[in-house]
ZADRENVO-151099 format. One record per residue: residue number from 0; x, y, z of N, C-alpha, C in turn. Coordinates in nm, 4 decimals. Example, Ala and Ser with C-alpha at 12.3 -4.5 7.8 and 13.67 -1.06 7.14 Angstrom:
<recs>
(0; (1.3190; -0.5690; 0.7800); (1.2300; -0.4500; 0.7800); (1.3200; -0.3300; 0.7800))
(1; (1.2850; -0.2250; 0.7080); (1.3670; -0.1060; 0.7140); (1.2900; 0.0030; 0.7870))
</recs>
This chain:
<recs>
(0; (-0.2355; 1.3866; -0.1284); (-0.1297; 1.2894; -0.1410); (-0.0892; 1.2434; -0.0016))
(1; (-0.0916; 1.1121; 0.0221); (-0.0590; 1.0570; 0.1533); (0.0572; 0.9611; 0.1364))
(2; (0.1581; 0.9757; 0.2202); (0.2776; 0.8942; 0.2060); (0.3127; 0.8245; 0.3363))
(3; (0.3720; 0.7060; 0.3236); (0.4281; 0.6320; 0.4369); (0.5771; 0.6355; 0.4139))
(4; (0.6487; 0.7228; 0.4836); (0.7866; 0.7463; 0.4437); (0.8784; 0.7702; 0.5616))
(5; (1.0068; 0.7451; 0.5390); (1.1123; 0.7951; 0.6252); (1.2383; 0.8015; 0.5408))
(6; (1.3332; 0.8850; 0.5818); (1.4514; 0.9078; 0.5007); (1.5462; 0.7886; 0.5068))
(7; (1.5951; 0.7486; 0.3898); (1.6928; 0.6415; 0.3810); (1.8051; 0.6867; 0.2893))
(8; (1.9154; 0.6144; 0.2961); (2.0293; 0.6484; 0.2124); (2.0274; 0.5668; 0.0851))
(9; (2.0998; 0.6131; -0.0163); (2.1139; 0.5348; -0.1381); (2.0447; 0.5995; -0.2550))
(10; (2.0813; 0.5562; -0.3763); (2.0246; 0.6099; -0.4975); (1.9175; 0.5182; -0.5526))
(11; (1.8209; 0.5738; -0.6229); (1.7168; 0.4942; -0.6861); (1.7764; 0.4157; -0.8012))
(12; (1.7247; 0.2940; -0.8312); (1.7774; 0.2144; -0.9402); (1.7437; 0.2770; -1.0743))
(13; (1.8199; 0.2389; -1.1770); (1.7914; 0.2901; -1.3104); (1.6622; 0.2283; -1.3622))
(14; (1.6013; 0.2921; -1.4623); (1.4747; 0.2464; -1.5163); (1.4791; 0.2605; -1.6672))
(15; (1.4241; 0.1631; -1.7369); (1.4257; 0.1688; -1.8813); (1.3417; 0.2853; -1.9311))
(16; (1.3775; 0.3378; -2.0472); (1.3034; 0.4507; -2.1035); (1.1586; 0.4118; -2.1286))
(17; (1.1371; 0.2913; -2.1816); (1.0002; 0.2478; -2.2120); (0.9148; 0.2414; -2.0867))
(18; (0.9723; 0.1842; -1.9786); (0.8946; 0.1721; -1.8546); (0.8701; 0.3092; -1.7933))
(19; (0.9724; 0.3961; -1.7992); (0.9568; 0.5308; -1.7453); (0.8453; 0.6042; -1.8176))
(20; (0.8406; 0.5919; -1.9497); (0.7361; 0.6584; -2.0263); (0.5990; 0.6045; -1.9895))
(21; (0.5902; 0.4730; -1.9654); (0.4618; 0.4134; -1.9279); (0.4149; 0.4671; -1.7931))
(22; (0.5089; 0.4794; -1.6976); (0.4736; 0.5299; -1.5646); (0.4323; 0.6760; -1.5727))
(23; (0.5094; 0.7558; -1.6505); (0.4759; 0.8977; -1.6640); (0.3410; 0.9163; -1.7307))
(24; (0.3093; 0.8303; -1.8274); (0.1790; 0.8388; -1.8947); (0.0667; 0.8086; -1.7960))
(25; (0.0869; 0.7046; -1.7128); (-0.0151; 0.6705; -1.6133); (-0.0338; 0.7842; -1.5138))
(26; (0.0771; 0.8458; -1.4699); (0.0676; 0.9572; -1.3765); (-0.0021; 1.0770; -1.4398))
(27; (0.0222; 1.0968; -1.5700); (-0.0427; 1.2085; -1.6382); (-0.1934; 1.1893; -1.6416))
(28; (-0.2355; 1.0656; -1.6663); (-0.3785; 1.0375; -1.6675); (-0.4399; 1.0604; -1.5302))
(29; (-0.3675; 1.0183; -1.4269); (-0.4183; 1.0357; -1.2915); (-0.4215; 1.1824; -1.2517))
(30; (-0.3189; 1.2570; -1.2900); (-0.3092; 1.3956; -1.2467); (-0.4242; 1.4796; -1.2988))
(31; (-0.4834; 1.4387; -1.4090); (-0.5964; 1.5144; -1.4636); (-0.7156; 1.5104; -1.3697))
(32; (-0.7169; 1.4092; -1.2834); (-0.8307; 1.3933; -1.1924); (-0.7966; 1.4294; -1.0488))
(33; (-0.6722; 1.4728; -1.0239); (-0.6287; 1.5008; -0.8872); (-0.6163; 1.6513; -0.8678))
(34; (-0.6772; 1.7042; -0.7643); (-0.6684; 1.8471; -0.7375); (-0.5321; 1.8856; -0.6842))
(35; (-0.5082; 2.0157; -0.6754); (-0.3801; 2.0646; -0.6257); (-0.3607; 2.0273; -0.4789))
(36; (-0.4691; 2.0215; -0.4021); (-0.4627; 1.9827; -0.2620); (-0.5346; 1.8491; -0.2437))
(37; (-0.4854; 1.7625; -0.1533); (-0.5515; 1.6350; -0.1311); (-0.6949; 1.6548; -0.0813))
(38; (-0.7831; 1.5716; -0.1264); (-0.9199; 1.5781; -0.0768); (-0.9270; 1.5187; 0.0637))
(39; (-1.0247; 1.5601; 0.1424); (-1.0430; 1.4968; 0.2732); (-1.0634; 1.3466; 0.2559))
(40; (-1.0054; 1.2692; 0.3465); (-1.0200; 1.1255; 0.3371); (-1.1592; 1.0852; 0.3826))
(41; (-1.2342; 1.0244; 0.2927); (-1.3708; 0.9815; 0.3206); (-1.3904; 0.8427; 0.2635))
(42; (-1.4964; 0.7720; 0.3029); (-1.5209; 0.6399; 0.2427); (-1.5315; 0.6505; 0.0916))
(43; (-1.4732; 0.5556; 0.0208); (-1.4825; 0.5577; -0.1246); (-1.6236; 0.5281; -0.1724))
(44; (-1.6950; 0.4471; -0.0995); (-1.8297; 0.4077; -0.1402); (-1.9101; 0.3813; -0.0142))
(45; (-2.0167; 0.4573; 0.0031); (-2.0964; 0.4451; 0.1260); (-2.1583; 0.3066; 0.1412))
(46; (-2.1767; 0.2362; 0.0288); (-2.2352; 0.1024; 0.0356); (-2.1327; -0.0020; 0.0789))
(47; (-2.0040; 0.0360; 0.0770); (-1.8999; -0.0578; 0.1178); (-1.8514; -0.1479; 0.0063))
(48; (-1.8990; -0.1281; -0.1177); (-1.8539; -0.2101; -0.2304); (-1.7461; -0.1320; -0.3064))
(49; (-1.6238; -0.1848; -0.3057); (-1.5110; -0.1157; -0.3683); (-1.4435; -0.2087; -0.4691))
(50; (-1.4339; -0.1637; -0.5917); (-1.3641; -0.2400; -0.6941); (-1.2163; -0.2033; -0.6925))
(51; (-1.1302; -0.2999; -0.7266); (-0.9867; -0.2743; -0.7243); (-0.9169; -0.3441; -0.8405))
(52; (-0.8034; -0.2891; -0.8760); (-0.7214; -0.3436; -0.9842); (-0.5759; -0.3419; -0.9392))
(53; (-0.5058; -0.4552; -0.9552); (-0.3642; -0.4645; -0.9206); (-0.2848; -0.4795; -1.0499))
(54; (-0.1993; -0.3831; -1.0770); (-0.1228; -0.3806; -1.2004); (-0.0041; -0.4766; -1.1946))
(55; (0.0511; -0.5067; -1.3121); (0.1802; -0.5750; -1.3219); (0.2878; -0.4677; -1.3192))
(56; (0.3958; -0.4937; -1.2504); (0.5040; -0.3955; -1.2435); (0.6236; -0.4385; -1.3255))
(57; (0.7115; -0.3461; -1.3564); (0.8343; -0.3777; -1.4268); (0.9443; -0.4201; -1.3310))
(58; (1.0409; -0.4937; -1.3820); (1.1483; -0.5439; -1.2960); (1.2302; -0.4305; -1.2348))
(59; (1.2369; -0.3146; -1.3040); (1.3164; -0.2039; -1.2514); (1.2575; -0.1450; -1.1237))
(60; (1.1296; -0.1752; -1.0954); (1.0673; -0.1259; -0.9731); (1.0950; -0.2173; -0.8541))
(61; (1.1515; -0.3352; -0.8819); (1.1686; -0.4347; -0.7764); (1.0483; -0.5264; -0.7647))
(62; (0.9510; -0.5090; -0.8533); (0.8293; -0.5910; -0.8521); (0.8608; -0.7364; -0.8867))
(63; (0.7903; -0.8270; -0.8174); (0.7940; -0.9692; -0.8481); (0.6503; -1.0157; -0.8686))
(64; (0.6292; -1.1091; -0.9571); (0.4924; -1.1507; -0.9896); (0.4089; -1.1874; -0.8670))
(65; (0.4651; -1.2579; -0.7669); (0.3842; -1.2905; -0.6481); (0.3416; -1.1684; -0.5658))
(66; (0.3984; -1.0502; -0.5944); (0.3592; -0.9308; -0.5199); (0.2123; -0.8959; -0.5434))
(67; (0.1583; -0.9318; -0.6573); (0.0169; -0.9058; -0.6838); (-0.0700; -0.9801; -0.5812))
(68; (-0.0235; -1.0979; -0.5414); (-0.0943; -1.1746; -0.4395); (-0.0885; -1.1045; -0.3042))
(69; (0.0273; -1.0444; -0.2727); (0.0402; -0.9708; -0.1466); (-0.0590; -0.8550; -0.1424))
(70; (-0.0741; -0.7843; -0.2542); (-0.1682; -0.6722; -0.2599); (-0.3112; -0.7214; -0.2413))
(71; (-0.3442; -0.8328; -0.3023); (-0.4795; -0.8882; -0.2882); (-0.5050; -0.9327; -0.1450))
(72; (-0.4051; -0.9923; -0.0813); (-0.4205; -1.0312; 0.0597); (-0.4421; -0.9090; 0.1488))
(73; (-0.3758; -0.8001; 0.1155); (-0.3938; -0.6772; 0.1935); (-0.5368; -0.6259; 0.1794))
(74; (-0.5886; -0.6269; 0.0574); (-0.7272; -0.5864; 0.0339); (-0.8225; -0.6722; 0.1169))
(75; (-0.8011; -0.8021; 0.1136); (-0.8909; -0.8942; 0.1834); (-0.8791; -0.8825; 0.3353))
(76; (-0.7614; -0.8415; 0.3841); (-0.7457; -0.8218; 0.5291); (-0.8384; -0.7111; 0.5774))
(77; (-0.8466; -0.6009; 0.5015); (-0.9388; -0.4936; 0.5380); (-1.0834; -0.5410; 0.5278))
(78; (-1.1120; -0.6223; 0.4296); (-1.2478; -0.6751; 0.4134); (-1.2881; -0.7607; 0.5331))
(79; (-1.1978; -0.8489; 0.5747); (-1.2276; -0.9368; 0.6879); (-1.2373; -0.8606; 0.8197))
(80; (-1.1687; -0.7465; 0.8275); (-1.1628; -0.6710; 0.9526); (-1.3007; -0.6305; 1.0018))
(81; (-1.3943; -0.6115; 0.9104); (-1.5301; -0.5735; 0.9528); (-1.6336; -0.6715; 0.8960))
(82; (-1.5918; -0.7990; 0.8944); (-1.6850; -0.9086; 0.8641); (-1.7562; -0.8918; 0.7308))
(83; (-1.6846; -0.8433; 0.6305); (-1.7420; -0.8365; 0.4979); (-1.8334; -0.7195; 0.4710))
(84; (-1.8518; -0.6318; 0.5692); (-1.9361; -0.5140; 0.5440); (-1.8661; -0.4162; 0.4495))
(85; (-1.7349; -0.4289; 0.4405); (-1.6565; -0.3613; 0.3376); (-1.6182; -0.4699; 0.2380))
(86; (-1.6638; -0.4577; 0.1139); (-1.6454; -0.5633; 0.0149); (-1.5582; -0.5142; -0.1003))
(87; (-1.4530; -0.5896; -0.1280); (-1.3648; -0.5587; -0.2397); (-1.3899; -0.6579; -0.3529))
(88; (-1.4005; -0.6064; -0.4739); (-1.4215; -0.6909; -0.5911); (-1.3212; -0.6529; -0.6988))
(89; (-1.2536; -0.7530; -0.7549); (-1.1579; -0.7274; -0.8615); (-1.2306; -0.6749; -0.9845))
(90; (-1.1674; -0.5801; -1.0534); (-1.2270; -0.5199; -1.1721); (-1.1163; -0.4833; -1.2699))
(91; (-1.1538; -0.4408; -1.3900); (-1.0518; -0.3998; -1.4862); (-1.0024; -0.2592; -1.4538))
(92; (-0.8960; -0.2210; -1.5198); (-0.8313; -0.0934; -1.4918); (-0.9258; 0.0254; -1.5088))
(93; (-1.0097; 0.0204; -1.6120); (-1.0936; 0.1353; -1.6445); (-1.2035; 0.1615; -1.5417))
(94; (-1.2506; 0.0563; -1.4751); (-1.3642; 0.0742; -1.3847); (-1.3292; 0.0652; -1.2368))
(95; (-1.2092; 0.0184; -1.2033); (-1.1737; -0.0013; -1.0620); (-1.1599; 0.1314; -0.9887))
(96; (-1.2109; 0.1368; -0.8652); (-1.1984; 0.2568; -0.7830); (-1.0606; 0.2674; -0.7186))
(97; (-0.9988; 0.1531; -0.6896); (-0.8649; 0.1522; -0.6304); (-0.7686; 0.0848; -0.7270))
(98; (-0.6600; 0.1555; -0.7619); (-0.5559; 0.1019; -0.8482); (-0.4299; 0.0817; -0.7652))
(99; (-0.3750; -0.0386; -0.7664); (-0.2475; -0.0660; -0.7001); (-0.1396; -0.0710; -0.8082))
(100; (-0.0427; 0.0194; -0.7998); (0.0606; 0.0337; -0.9016); (0.1986; 0.0191; -0.8382))
(101; (0.2913; -0.0428; -0.9106); (0.4257; -0.0698; -0.8604); (0.5238; 0.0257; -0.9277))
(102; (0.5984; 0.0984; -0.8484); (0.6880; 0.2007; -0.9028); (0.8263; 0.1890; -0.8400))
(103; (0.9287; 0.2410; -0.9092); (1.0648; 0.2344; -0.8550); (1.0794; 0.3158; -0.7271))
(104; (1.1768; 0.2774; -0.6463); (1.2072; 0.3509; -0.5232); (1.2558; 0.4910; -0.5571))
(105; (1.2240; 0.5859; -0.4675); (1.2759; 0.7214; -0.4868); (1.3659; 0.7639; -0.3723))
(106; (1.4020; 0.6696; -0.2870); (1.4998; 0.6987; -0.1825); (1.4440; 0.7332; -0.0471))
(107; (1.3135; 0.7635; -0.0361); (1.2635; 0.7994; 0.0973); (1.1204; 0.7567; 0.1243))
(108; (1.0628; 0.6721; 0.0418); (0.9241; 0.6339; 0.0636); (0.9013; 0.4857; 0.0392))
(109; (0.8146; 0.4271; 0.1198); (0.7689; 0.2904; 0.0970); (0.6546; 0.2902; -0.0041))
(110; (0.5632; 0.3855; 0.0112); (0.4465; 0.3904; -0.0759); (0.3791; 0.5256; -0.0679))
(111; (0.2740; 0.5397; -0.1453); (0.2038; 0.6674; -0.1534); (0.0625; 0.6431; -0.2051))
(112; (-0.0318; 0.7252; -0.1610); (-0.1683; 0.7180; -0.2104); (-0.2098; 0.8539; -0.2649))
(113; (-0.2753; 0.8536; -0.3798); (-0.3285; 0.9765; -0.4368); (-0.4755; 0.9569; -0.4729))
(114; (-0.5545; 1.0595; -0.4451); (-0.6953; 1.0555; -0.4817); (-0.7124; 1.0767; -0.6319))
(115; (-0.8125; 1.0151; -0.6895); (-0.8473; 1.0377; -0.8277); (-0.9967; 1.0170; -0.8466))
(116; (-1.0454; 1.0451; -0.9655); (-1.1860; 1.0278; -0.9984); (-1.1972; 0.9208; -1.1060))
(117; (-1.2848; 0.8241; -1.0847); (-1.3060; 0.7146; -1.1795); (-1.4503; 0.7186; -1.2254))
(118; (-1.4695; 0.7561; -1.3494); (-1.6052; 0.7639; -1.4050); (-1.6976; 0.8472; -1.3163))
(119; (-1.6443; 0.9608; -1.2690); (-1.7236; 1.0511; -1.1877); (-1.7341; 1.0141; -1.0416))
(120; (-1.6670; 0.9079; -1.0016); (-1.6732; 0.8622; -0.8619); (-1.5363; 0.8773; -0.7961))
(121; (-1.5325; 0.9005; -0.6644); (-1.4030; 0.9107; -0.5958); (-1.3301; 0.7772; -0.5957))
(122; (-1.2018; 0.7823; -0.6232); (-1.1189; 0.6628; -0.6230); (-0.9820; 0.6941; -0.5664))
(123; (-0.8904; 0.6007; -0.5788); (-0.7566; 0.6201; -0.5237); (-0.6548; 0.5399; -0.6020))
(124; (-0.5390; 0.5997; -0.6228); (-0.4245; 0.5303; -0.6805); (-0.3258; 0.5019; -0.5686))
(125; (-0.2891; 0.3769; -0.5533); (-0.1944; 0.3348; -0.4500); (-0.0636; 0.2981; -0.5188))
(126; (0.0436; 0.3692; -0.4861); (0.1750; 0.3446; -0.5447); (0.2614; 0.2708; -0.4429))
(127; (0.3086; 0.1527; -0.4804); (0.3909; 0.0710; -0.3912); (0.5316; 0.0612; -0.4487))
(128; (0.6321; 0.0798; -0.3623); (0.7719; 0.0707; -0.4029); (0.8312; -0.0563; -0.3422))
(129; (0.8331; -0.1656; -0.4199); (0.8706; -0.2952; -0.3632); (1.0201; -0.3255; -0.3595))
(130; (1.1047; -0.2304; -0.3995); (1.2487; -0.2527; -0.3977); (1.3013; -0.2322; -0.2559))
(131; (1.2984; -0.3364; -0.1762); (1.3382; -0.3282; -0.0360); (1.4862; -0.2921; -0.0220))
(132; (1.5661; -0.3264; -0.1220); (1.7096; -0.2952; -0.1136); (1.7355; -0.1456; -0.1105))
(133; (1.6354; -0.0652; -0.1496); (1.6516; 0.0802; -0.1511); (1.6034; 0.1465; -0.0225))
(134; (1.5626; 0.0657; 0.0756); (1.5051; 0.1210; 0.1975); (1.6044; 0.1285; 0.3129))
(135; (1.7307; 0.1383; 0.2812); (1.8318; 0.1527; 0.3850); (1.9035; 0.0222; 0.4117))
(136; (2.0255; 0.0276; 0.4657); (2.1091; -0.0917; 0.4814); (2.0530; -0.1964; 0.5764))
(137; (1.9864; -0.1537; 0.6842); (1.9394; -0.2531; 0.7806); (1.8243; -0.3354; 0.7254))
(138; (1.7216; -0.2690; 0.6680); (1.6105; -0.3427; 0.6094); (1.6571; -0.4267; 0.4905))
(139; (1.7509; -0.3727; 0.4127); (1.8052; -0.4466; 0.2996); (1.8746; -0.5744; 0.3459))
(140; (1.9539; -0.5629; 0.4528); (2.0237; -0.6802; 0.5057); (1.9256; -0.7839; 0.5587))
(141; (1.8276; -0.7384; 0.6351); (1.7295; -0.8308; 0.6915); (1.6546; -0.9058; 0.5821))
(142; (1.6206; -0.8353; 0.4746); (1.5470; -0.8984; 0.3643); (1.6337; -0.9987; 0.2892))
(143; (1.7637; -0.9700; 0.2772); (1.8538; -1.0659; 0.2120); (1.8668; -1.1926; 0.2946))
(144; (1.8724; -1.1769; 0.4244); (1.8919; -1.2919; 0.5131); (1.7641; -1.3737; 0.5293))
(145; (1.6490; -1.3092; 0.5124); (1.5211; -1.3763; 0.5365); (1.4195; -1.3270; 0.4325))
(146; (1.3873; -1.4079; 0.3317); (1.2941; -1.3650; 0.2269); (1.1580; -1.3220; 0.2806))
(147; (1.1159; -1.3753; 0.3948); (0.9858; -1.3366; 0.4490); (0.9853; -1.1943; 0.5041))
(148; (1.1032; -1.1388; 0.5318); (1.1091; -0.9980; 0.5720); (1.0711; -0.9103; 0.4534))
(149; (1.1245; -0.9435; 0.3374); (1.0886; -0.8670; 0.2172); (0.9377; -0.8767; 0.1902))
(150; (0.8805; -0.9955; 0.2006); (0.7373; -1.0129; 0.1776); (0.6554; -0.9351; 0.2809))
(151; (0.7037; -0.9353; 0.4039); (0.6372; -0.8606; 0.5109); (0.6327; -0.7120; 0.4801))
(152; (0.7450; -0.6562; 0.4366); (0.7516; -0.5123; 0.4100); (0.6578; -0.4738; 0.2962))
(153; (0.6593; -0.5520; 0.1889); (0.5726; -0.5203; 0.0752); (0.4258; -0.5344; 0.1142))
(154; (0.3925; -0.6406; 0.1856); (0.2541; -0.6613; 0.2283); (0.2057; -0.5497; 0.3194))
(155; (0.2867; -0.5146; 0.4199); (0.2441; -0.4117; 0.5146); (0.2352; -0.2744; 0.4491))
(156; (0.3202; -0.2497; 0.3497); (0.3095; -0.1248; 0.2752); (0.1784; -0.1200; 0.1979))
(157; (0.1431; -0.2312; 0.1337); (0.0135; -0.2394; 0.0648); (-0.1002; -0.2165; 0.1637))
(158; (-0.0923; -0.2801; 0.2783); (-0.1970; -0.2696; 0.3787); (-0.2145; -0.1243; 0.4243))
(159; (-0.1036; -0.0564; 0.4475); (-0.1049; 0.0825; 0.4930); (-0.1642; 0.1756; 0.3868))
(160; (-0.1143; 0.1648; 0.2640); (-0.1603; 0.2568; 0.1597); (-0.3047; 0.2293; 0.1186))
(161; (-0.3459; 0.1047; 0.1185); (-0.4866; 0.0736; 0.0905); (-0.5742; 0.1277; 0.2036))
(162; (-0.5206; 0.1273; 0.3255); (-0.5932; 0.1904; 0.4365); (-0.6219; 0.3363; 0.4070))
(163; (-0.5217; 0.4076; 0.3551); (-0.5445; 0.5468; 0.3147); (-0.6497; 0.5546; 0.2041))
(164; (-0.6411; 0.4618; 0.1092); (-0.7334; 0.4651; -0.0041); (-0.8789; 0.4528; 0.0402))
(165; (-0.9032; 0.3761; 0.1443); (-1.0415; 0.3568; 0.1887); (-1.0836; 0.4593; 0.2941))
(166; (-0.9943; 0.5557; 0.3240); (-1.0359; 0.6674; 0.4068); (-0.9682; 0.6862; 0.5401))
(167; (-0.8684; 0.6031; 0.5727); (-0.8043; 0.6124; 0.7040); (-0.6864; 0.7094; 0.7022))
(168; (-0.6620; 0.7712; 0.8160); (-0.5534; 0.8677; 0.8297); (-0.4412; 0.8070; 0.9137))
(169; (-0.3273; 0.8768; 0.9164); (-0.2149; 0.8320; 0.9978); (-0.2488; 0.8354; 1.1464))
(170; (-0.1803; 0.7522; 1.2217); (-0.1915; 0.7550; 1.3673); (-0.0516; 0.7670; 1.4269))
(171; (-0.0460; 0.7959; 1.5565); (0.0807; 0.8022; 1.6288); (0.1029; 0.6761; 1.7121))
(172; (0.0171; 0.5760; 1.6928); (0.0236; 0.4517; 1.7698); (0.1109; 0.3507; 1.6964))
(173; (0.2246; 0.3158; 1.7546); (0.3224; 0.2257; 1.6933); (0.2627; 0.0897; 1.6593))
(174; (0.1560; 0.0515; 1.7259); (0.0949; -0.0803; 1.7014); (0.0075; -0.0828; 1.5775))
(175; (-0.0297; 0.0349; 1.5257); (-0.1247; 0.0418; 1.4146); (-0.0558; 0.0245; 1.2797))
(176; (-0.1269; -0.0337; 1.1837); (-0.0760; -0.0363; 1.0472); (-0.0772; 0.1044; 0.9890))
(177; (-0.1607; 0.1924; 1.0434); (-0.1682; 0.3296; 0.9937); (-0.0706; 0.4231; 1.0671))
(178; (0.0195; 0.3661; 1.1454); (0.1231; 0.4449; 1.2143); (0.2088; 0.5195; 1.1128))
(179; (0.2429; 0.6453; 1.1455); (0.3262; 0.7285; 1.0599); (0.4696; 0.7234; 1.1090))
(180; (0.5620; 0.6824; 1.0215); (0.7010; 0.6672; 1.0611); (0.7654; 0.7996; 1.1021))
(181; (0.7047; 0.9107; 1.0639); (0.7566; 1.0400; 1.1049); (0.7572; 1.0591; 1.2555))
(182; (0.6784; 0.9782; 1.3264); (0.6777; 0.9861; 1.4729); (0.7972; 0.9153; 1.5343))
(183; (0.8745; 0.8449; 1.4532); (0.9935; 0.7780; 1.5041); (0.9654; 0.6343; 1.5448))
(184; (1.0520; 0.5799; 1.6275); (1.0363; 0.4415; 1.6702); (1.1318; 0.3499; 1.5954))
(185; (1.1339; 0.2249; 1.6348); (1.2219; 0.1235; 1.5767); (1.1557; 0.0695; 1.4504))
(186; (1.1923; 0.1228; 1.3329); (1.1260; 0.0857; 1.2092); (1.1499; -0.0606; 1.1712))
(187; (1.2741; -0.1116; 1.1757); (1.2922; -0.2537; 1.1443); (1.2066; -0.3442; 1.2329))
(188; (1.2011; -0.3149; 1.3639); (1.1214; -0.3984; 1.4534); (0.9723; -0.3870; 1.4235))
(189; (0.9303; -0.2734; 1.3695); (0.7899; -0.2559; 1.3303); (0.7497; -0.3671; 1.2337))
(190; (0.8388; -0.3992; 1.1398); (0.8105; -0.5057; 1.0446); (0.8395; -0.6443; 1.1034))
(191; (0.9446; -0.6552; 1.1831); (0.9849; -0.7859; 1.2356); (0.8808; -0.8454; 1.3293))
(192; (0.8087; -0.7636; 1.4024); (0.7086; -0.8197; 1.4946); (0.5977; -0.8905; 1.4171))
(193; (0.5679; -0.8408; 1.2954); (0.4717; -0.9121; 1.2101); (0.5372; -1.0369; 1.1518))
(194; (0.6619; -1.0243; 1.1057); (0.7332; -1.1387; 1.0483); (0.7371; -1.2549; 1.1455))
(195; (0.7503; -1.2274; 1.2741); (0.7610; -1.3338; 1.3738); (0.6331; -1.4163; 1.3855))
(196; (0.5231; -1.3650; 1.3327); (0.3962; -1.4389; 1.3369); (0.3822; -1.5370; 1.2207))
(197; (0.4783; -1.5365; 1.1293); (0.4683; -1.6170; 1.0082); (0.5562; -1.7417; 1.0151))
(198; (0.5008; -1.8538; 0.9728); (0.5795; -1.9747; 0.9537); (0.6177; -1.9915; 0.8069))
(199; (0.5308; -1.9420; 0.7182); (0.5552; -1.9496; 0.5751); (0.4878; -1.8307; 0.5080))
(200; (0.5181; -1.8095; 0.3807); (0.4602; -1.6973; 0.3079); (0.3078; -1.7038; 0.3061))
(201; (0.2532; -1.8222; 0.2945); (0.1086; -1.8382; 0.2896); (0.0365; -1.7886; 0.4131))
(202; (0.1073; -1.7787; 0.5256); (0.0447; -1.7296; 0.6481); (0.0019; -1.5842; 0.6356))
(203; (0.0643; -1.5098; 0.5425); (0.0279; -1.3691; 0.5256); (-0.1200; -1.3552; 0.4894))
(204; (-0.1743; -1.4547; 0.4218); (-0.3148; -1.4502; 0.3812); (-0.4097; -1.4549; 0.4999))
(205; (-0.3624; -1.5022; 0.6149); (-0.4508; -1.5188; 0.7307); (-0.4083; -1.4386; 0.8531))
(206; (-0.2872; -1.3839; 0.8530); (-0.2408; -1.2996; 0.9638); (-0.2556; -1.1543; 0.9183))
(207; (-0.3602; -1.0847; 0.9620); (-0.3954; -0.9565; 0.8997); (-0.2983; -0.8416; 0.9232))
(208; (-0.2393; -0.8318; 1.0407); (-0.1483; -0.7201; 1.0680); (-0.2181; -0.5921; 1.1080))
(209; (-0.3456; -0.5991; 1.1430); (-0.4220; -0.4812; 1.1828); (-0.4381; -0.4775; 1.3341))
(210; (-0.4338; -0.3584; 1.3910); (-0.4566; -0.3429; 1.5344); (-0.6053; -0.3221; 1.5624))
(211; (-0.6420; -0.3266; 1.6883); (-0.7810; -0.2983; 1.7263); (-0.8195; -0.1557; 1.6870))
(212; (-0.7231; -0.0635; 1.6948); (-0.7499; 0.0752; 1.6570); (-0.7747; 0.0875; 1.5071))
(213; (-0.6962; 0.0166; 1.4260); (-0.7181; 0.0155; 1.2814); (-0.8586; -0.0341; 1.2485))
(214; (-0.8965; -0.1432; 1.3132); (-1.0273; -0.2040; 1.2863); (-1.1404; -0.1115; 1.3304))
(215; (-1.1235; -0.0489; 1.4466); (-1.2262; 0.0446; 1.4939); (-1.2421; 0.1613; 1.3976))
(216; (-1.1303; 0.2089; 1.3423); (-1.1357; 0.3229; 1.2504); (-1.2096; 0.2882; 1.1220))
(217; (-1.1831; 0.1700; 1.0667); (-1.2510; 0.1339; 0.9417); (-1.3975; 0.0996; 0.9674))
(218; (-1.4275; 0.0443; 1.0839); (-1.5677; 0.0179; 1.1180); (-1.6463; 0.1487; 1.1290))
(219; (-1.5823; 0.2500; 1.1833); (-1.6498; 0.3794; 1.1973); (-1.6889; 0.4367; 1.0627))
(220; (-1.6083; 0.4102; 0.9600); (-1.6364; 0.4629; 0.8272); (-1.7401; 0.3822; 0.7513))
(221; (-1.7381; 0.2502; 0.7696); (-1.8172; 0.1651; 0.6797); (-1.9307; 0.0887; 0.7441))
(222; (-1.9371; 0.0828; 0.8747); (-2.0461; 0.0083; 0.9398); (-2.1520; 0.1066; 0.9851))
(223; (-2.2710; 0.0909; 0.9344); (-2.3816; 0.1794; 0.9688); (-2.4846; 0.1062; 1.0532))
</recs>
């Protein structure tokens, strides 16, 4: 289990019984394929072809329909990082190696990645918590004042957790998308420096948010 987290104040939002049961059922299915200890992070597919599925989330998670586009842009950013040698292809839930799922905030995490097995092959479940209002007063305020801050946070969280899914580990380099917040630093500015590169939401599709170190790490795994 790999998490991108730091402690924040506040309570998690309420969730409908039906949605909670759906999430618990999905977690139960995943847990059957997840060992007690996380597996070593390795390439999901030595050929570089990775199928992915982006779920629809419930409103209680803070999910918005355009968030599915943010997740897809994050996938494609990793693909472009090594000139297509890592290839992502959309697939249905049953066959996809990477599942992107939207879940309610729990008070201290942006997202999380868990290993699983898909039809006998290694895969990953990526859990994204898009309720920015639950990530502390400063990030909440910034997102209210500027909608692109909220989009930035959700996109970068997707980018980080998908990085884990394809085999990357945390770094201590503040410039990296794989930076671990446990090392400290100015967390709001971590997101704002990316936000400053955007003129509109559509720019997220072309401004990758990856450092040279991130790119070198994924090339090491997938370029032979």
